[in-house]
GUFI-455635 format. One record per residue (C-alpha): x, y, z; residue in three letters. Coordinates in steps of 0.02 Angstrom, whole numbers, plus 50000, padded with zeros to 5 digits. Each point is the difference from the previous one (the first is absolute). Example, Ala and Ser with C-alpha at 12.3 -4.5 7.8 and 13.67 -1.06 7.14 Angstrom:
! GUFI-455635
506154977550390ALA/500695017249967SER/
//
This chain:
! GUFI-455635
505675028049203UNK/498854995450149UNK/498365008250005UNK/499745016850096UNK/499274992350154UNK/501374986250013UNK/501195011150105UNK/500094990550158UNK/500294981950053UNK/498734990149898UNK/500914984949939UNK/500744995949828UNK/499605008149835UNK/499444990849846UNK/501254988849908UNK/500485011849860UNK/501845004849974UNK/499605017550050UNK/499174995150167UNK/501344987250040UNK/501265014049975UNK/499035011650111UNK/500014987350139UNK/501854997149976UNK/500245019350025UNK/499115000050170UNK/500584983750072UNK/501355007950094UNK/498685011850082UNK/498944985650042UNK/501374991150079UNK/500485015950099UNK/498275002850060UNK/499614981650044UNK/499975003150185UNK/498725013449983UNK/498894989749882UNK/500144985050112UNK/499485010050152UNK/498475006349916UNK/499444984149910UNK/500624985650109UNK/498334996950078UNK/499184998149832UNK/501344988449944UNK/499824989950163UNK/498104998349965UNK/500394993849821UNK/501154986250062UNK/498814995750138UNK/498574997749868UNK/501144989849885UNK/500524989050148UNK/501564992349927UNK/500544983450074UNK/501774992750021UNK/500594992849840UNK/498905010649889UNK/500525008749839UNK/499415018450004UNK/500115011849856UNK/500095018650029UNK/499505011549856UNK/500535018649998UNK/501104997150151UNK/500935016149996UNK/501234999250150UNK/499244983450040UNK/499505002250182UNK/498254992849982UNK/500624983749927UNK/501324998850130UNK/498644999050133UNK/499464984249901UNK/501724993149991UNK/500074999950188UNK/498464988850001UNK/500454987949871UNK/501624995350070UNK/501574992549928UNK/498964986549916UNK/499055013049912UNK/500385012649857UNK/499535018249967UNK/500205006249824UNK/500175018650009UNK/499625009149837UNK/499835016649923UNK/500005007449826UNK/501515010450041UNK/501734991450020UNK/500615014350106UNK/498594996750119UNK/500364982050010UNK/501765003250038UNK/499415011550143UNK/498924986950069UNK/501494988049988UNK/501095011650107UNK/498545001550130UNK/499884981150014UNK/501854998250027UNK/499845012550142UNK/498654989350074UNK/501034984049979UNK/498634991349889UNK/500594985149903UNK/498344993349936UNK/499645013849871UNK/500274999949810UNK/500095016849915UNK/499535002849816UNK/499375013749888UNK/498244994849940UNK/498575007349901UNK/498314996650094UNK/499114998149831UNK/501304986449938UNK/500664990450143UNK/501404988449961UNK/499414987350129UNK/499244982049961UNK/498094997350020UNK/499384995850177UNK/501745003150074UNK/499675010750148UNK/499004999150152UNK/499635019150029UNK/500265016549912UNK/500155016550089UNK/499795016849902UNK/500025017350092UNK/499495013449887UNK/500474992249841UNK/498484994349895UNK/499285017249973UNK/501665004949909UNK/500174986849869UNK/499375004049820UNK/498694985850007UNK/499454994450174UNK/498984985449933UNK/501554992849927UNK/500935001950162UNK/498634991750100UNK/499904985649873UNK/501864997550019UNK/499795000150188UNK/498704986249986UNK/501064990349881UNK/501484998450116UNK/498944996650156UNK/499814982250055UNK/498204994150025UNK/499535006250174UNK/501395013449985UNK/499525017550056UNK/500465017749946UNK/499975015050126UNK/500025016849912UNK/499785018150043UNK/499575015049894UNK/499675018350041UNK/498255007450027UNK/499545016349915UNK/501115015449973UNK/498845009350125UNK/500354986750131UNK/501915001749967UNK/500485018150000UNK/501774995950042UNK/500164991749833UNK/498795011049891UNK/500425018250051UNK/501625002449906UNK/499304991749847UNK/498485012250000UNK/501165015150027UNK/501134993749846UNK/498384998549897UNK/499305017150053UNK/501635009249959UNK/500034991349828UNK/501594990650038UNK/499214983349963UNK/498384993949920UNK/498604991850097UNK/500114981549975UNK/498604990449906UNK/498784992050125UNK/500574982149970UNK/501875003949976UNK/501184990450115UNK/500075009550159UNK/499824998350191UNK/498095002750004UNK/499514990549848UNK/499304984950099UNK/499285010350144UNK/498254991449958UNK/499894984450109UNK/498634993049882UNK/501255001949853UNK/501364990250096UNK/498804986350040UNK/499514997849820UNK/501834999649946UNK/500274986850131UNK/498524989649952UNK/500295001549810UNK/501774993050027UNK/499194984850079UNK/500435004750178UNK/498714998750150UNK/499915016550105UNK/500104996450184UNK/500315016650084UNK/499875018949952UNK/500345013150136UNK/500655017550007UNK/501545004050104UNK/500365018350053UNK/501715006550009UNK/500895015750057UNK/501385008749897UNK/501015010850124UNK/501425011849958UNK/500985010650116UNK/499865015449891UNK/499535005749835UNK/501774999349947UNK/499994981250040UNK/498464998049907UNK/500745008949847UNK/501664990950005UNK/499274983350023UNK/498775002549853UNK/501445005849894UNK/500924983850047UNK/498584988849957UNK/499235008049852UNK/500765001349830UNK/498515010349949UNK/500375013750117UNK/501894999349990UNK/499965001049810UNK/498685014050010UNK/501165010450111UNK/501474996849894UNK/499135006549852UNK/499455015950078UNK/500885016950018UNK/500535003950175UNK/498645012950036UNK/498694987649930UNK/500674986050106UNK/499915010750155UNK/498185005049961UNK/499524982549974UNK/500664995250172UNK/499095014350078UNK/498394994849916UNK/500214982150078UNK/500365007650163UNK/498345009549996UNK/499054985049940UNK/500584989050148UNK/499555013050137UNK/498504990350054UNK/501134986350054UNK/501265010150107UNK/500044995150185UNK/501255010450089UNK/501554998049906UNK/499514983549928UNK/498984995649845UNK/498744985650036UNK/499054992449858UNK/498534986950006UNK/500214985849881UNK/498854985749955UNK/500444983449920UNK/498884985649943UNK/500514982250034UNK/499384984549905UNK/500324981750042UNK/499534987149867UNK/500244981549967UNK/500304989649848UNK/498754985450007UNK/
//
């Protein structure tokens, strides 16, 4: 089961059977909510691809691709002579990305379920790696970064993004805090896989350098998560979060209603007319294999 604060879009879970099953259960929700997610995060993905700067003919690997849209930006740049390898730990997520690529008419993409800690790719076989909100969710981030370095060619680059702190991202942390406060779930261990695990930019820099990569850029990117109503926020979170959906399913009807009302009160600071508008903050890193 994902940790309490993993209740909104935050990339793939660790590669245990339980976590893969969790992602399989919410894959249809992620596919259904793809337009909403893309509207909120497209600028960030465009910045990642801009920093990676893939060229025609390059091979680009995307880790934790989810519905695949970030990598598809790179696919447009590398052209018919290039290749995008779109991966996720969840086969259902991979299938969702494949359907999206078909809608876009992309023919230079290979889809495969892959564990970021144990990539089934040869050494020095890719020119670039993209990872949006994935490294903080694997069981052992140093292993995942080492695998990234292994598959990169000399001079190849990785562009990655993680979330900043829970306080910087109330859209993602509020529901989890309510679940903990009500005793529905337990508070996660500080270094458990979760969205805010790599919020410290110094830690990310150490992970990068320890893997043999040279950090080139670190920067913060502000985002806004905007919902048309509380109902939209609630339904979207249910669609994307196996934690919340499972918690609601296990509660009596009255308890489930009370939980929803607790969340409604908790998000009142972000009400703007009929809408809910949340600030968000991500941290981008670009690094190069020497």
